[in-house]
C-alpha positions, 0 to 999 in steps of 0.5 A: 282442287286438291293437290298433294304434297310431294315427300320434299315439300311435306318434309317442310311441314315436318320440321315446322315448330315455334323455334323454326318456322319454316316459311320464306319471304321477300322484301321489295322496296318501291319509290313513291311516284311523284305525284302520289296523293298523301292517302296513297297508303289508305287508299292501296290498303282499301283496295287490298282488302276489298279483293276477294277474288284469289288465284292459287296458291294464295287461295291454298290450305293445307288438309289432311288425307283421311286415309292413313299413308298418304301425304297431305294435301293443298285444297283450295279455298274462298274463306280468306280473312284479309284483316289477317293476312294482309297488314299495315306498318310504319317504321319509326323516324329516321326510317331508315335500314337500321329501323326497316331491318329491325321490323323485318326481322320481327316480323319474320320471327313469328310462324304462320297460321297453319290452319289458313292458306299459309301466307302474309302480306305487310304493307311499309311506310315510313321509309327515307326519301319517299319510298315504302315496301312491301313485306310478303312471306309463305310457307316454303312447302307451298312455294320456292325462290324460282316460283315466288319470282315468277309470281313477283314479275306477274304481278307487276309491269314493265309500263309505269301507266299500265301498272296503274291498273294491275290488281293485288298479286293474290288475285291475279290469274282468278276470275273467269277471264282467257288470261286466268282460265289458260293460268288454271288449265296450266296449274291443274295440269301440275295438281288433279283433282285429288279424290282420297280412295283407296284406288287413287293411293294405291295409282299413287303408290304405283306411280311412285313406285315406277319413278324409283325403279326407273331413277335407281340406276343414276342415283345409286351412280350419284351417291357411288360417286360421292362415297367415292369422294369420302374416300379420296381426300385428294377429291376437291368435290365436297360431300356430306358432313365433311365438314368442320362444326363451328358457330353457326352449326348449333342449336337456335331459337325463335327470333331473327336478325335480317341484315341486307346489302346490295352491288351492281352485276356489272362489278361481280361479272368482271372479277368472274371473267378476269378470274375465270370463275363464274358470278355464283363463285364470286358470291360464294368467294366474298362471302367466305371472305366475310365469314372468315373475318367474322370469325377471326375477330370472334376467335372462332375460325376452325381450322377446315374450311366452311362448307355451303349447302347451294340450292339449284333449281330443277325448274324448266324455264316455261313451269308456272307450278309453286312448288319446290323444284330444286336439288342441292350441291355442297360446295367450299368456301375457303375459309381457311385460304387468306389470300382472296384470289386462291380463296376464288380459285379453290371456290371455282374447282369445287363448285365446278365439279358438284355441278358435274356430278348433279347434272350427270343425273336425268331429271327424273331422278333429281327428286329422288336424289335430293331427298337421299341427300337431304334425308339425314338433315330432315331426320335430325330435324324432325328427331329433335337432334338438329344442332347436336350432331355433325351438320351435313354443311355448315351454310346454305348461300343461294342465288335467285335470278330474278328479271332484269327489266325495270318494273312498276307497280301502283306507279311506283318504281321498284328498287330492289328485292331482298330475299329473307330465307330461313333458318334452323337447327344446325343453320343458324346463318342464310344468305339468299342473294336476288338479282334485279335490274342491274344489281344482286341483293344480297338478305342475311337471315340469322338466329338473333341469339347466335348471331347478334352482330349479324350486320357485321357480316353482310358489310365484310362482304363489300371489304371482301369484294374490294380485297378481290378485286384489287389481289385480280389488278395486283396479279395482272400489273406483275409484268411476265418474265421472258422464258430464255432460249434452250440454247441460252439455258444451256449455256448457262448451265455449262459454265455453271457446271465448269465453276463448280468443277474448278472450285473442287479442283482447287480445294483438292489441290489445297489440302494436297499440298497442306499434307505434303508440306506437314507429312515429312515433319510428322515423319521427323517427328516420329524418327527422332522418338524411335532412335532416342527410345533406341539410344536410351537401350545402347552405351553411350558411344552408340547413343551419340551415333545414333543422335547424329543420325537422328539429327542429319534424319531431320535435316534431310526431311527439313529439305525434302520437304521444301523441295516438294513444297516448291513441286507442288506451287509448280505442278499440279498435285494428283495425289490425295492427301492421304496418300501422300501422308501414308506414303511419307510415314511408310519412307521414313520408317523404311529409312529407320530400319535400313538403319538398325540394320547397319553392320556392327564393324561399320559402326565401330569404324565410324566411331575412329573416323571423322563423320561428314559434314551437314551440308554434305548429308543434307545433298546426299538426302534425295527424295525417291519417286513416290516421296519416299526418301533415301537416307545416305550411308556414312561410309570411312573415309580412307586416308 
């Protein structure tokens, strides 16, 4: 039986290289049963290698089609060397997480032999606390995360005793039994027999064209919305290539690093419910916090926020196929935000828009949309320019749902399952998490040369989660201030306005008083100067008389100033300071002019008579309306 690869599956083969092997894996940890014999592992390995029945996809190998232009296909084979595919390994003492991570990194660095069925399985013993593990890897063109998890569940049982009878996982569904026939029938519907003929090539081309035509409107609408996001900077939906360059986006080498972390799902859900977010949003938030701290320590944090490519499964729940049925959305990690709660809010808004964008597409258009979205990334890898240009997004982060119930294999309880994913040029870090039995297990896969201290990122996710919990607790603990009634608010506003008006009036009054007090003195000074100048040009007698008149004027001005100050203290001043000063100056000028126009006879006559006393002169000087002063004319006294 032969099954053609779809374009997305075939693209993983195109980018395969020594530095970027395109396989994905899984690490499953078991607790050894109490009644396990000493030769448990030897017996298990012997039984595995003796099992010669295989079910798809474990018995599929690549076949290049003879007709030019057709995609490669999977072809079933019975020639499988289990000595090559099934391997046995043991950890050095003490068999802890460090030793296990180093072994998985070394196994995951080795490319698969694509001339054979592209999968390998390693049985690992020597873990501390009486544990052992399975590490399995398979080429990404053959399987995705969802289908791999479904195969895992089929190979185990929720009953401990029933699990002792289960065969090797690659033989489940093989043979002639009813269960095997049912699975084969379902798989054959998805992968009908392919005969490499011209008729088949024409039929396949027609089906492809028909699917493309029917899905074009939806795909064009989706890309129109995405391009609109590029133009609209206020739109929170992230689009491809709208991302900064970082240390995660350069060229990589073939050696890998692997780290793990695990958290209780209830703890993550509590944070999500309190913040009004989803579980995936919380995962992105703690990853964003960990990456922010890691980059700050290296002084390599970009000013713009990092973005993540998030694989989203479009596979129906009852679909047992093994190919890739995924699309991608792009969201922010808000690494430019220091506050953990604000970071979560930014991520929630971004992913909500991205999900709405993808969900608006019909299912038949999602494959075409994904191909168009990922085409630049795949082309850059095939052309050898990956890691030399701006990345589509900085990091891939995905969440694979797993079984909630506890599973057993050969009487051993499965403790946890960690995803081991792939990295490529321009994508030096991958974070994938998988749920099982009430826990969420994180697998961190990275390039060894780019991230020599990748374990820190795994550790920092725990600290980022604690910071987020503390921020939510502090936000909820702050009491909310009760809102003031509208009447009280209006009264307070009126009172405040009254205070402002009173202060302004007092300020104006003070300025006016100062101006009134200073204006007469200024006017008197100016008058004395003019009289002195006039006296200098007249005879001595005239100058003496002018000096006497000037002295009387000064005394009159001083008395007027005293009276004006008394009036200003008892009554509110309505005139401005500028007006008062102007009028005072005008009054002084008028008085001086009147003195200059006195007849000469009056001057001669006054020279022979006695001048009035100072008190009489001051008493006759009364202020006029408007602040002007009238200077009394000196008349001769009749004898």
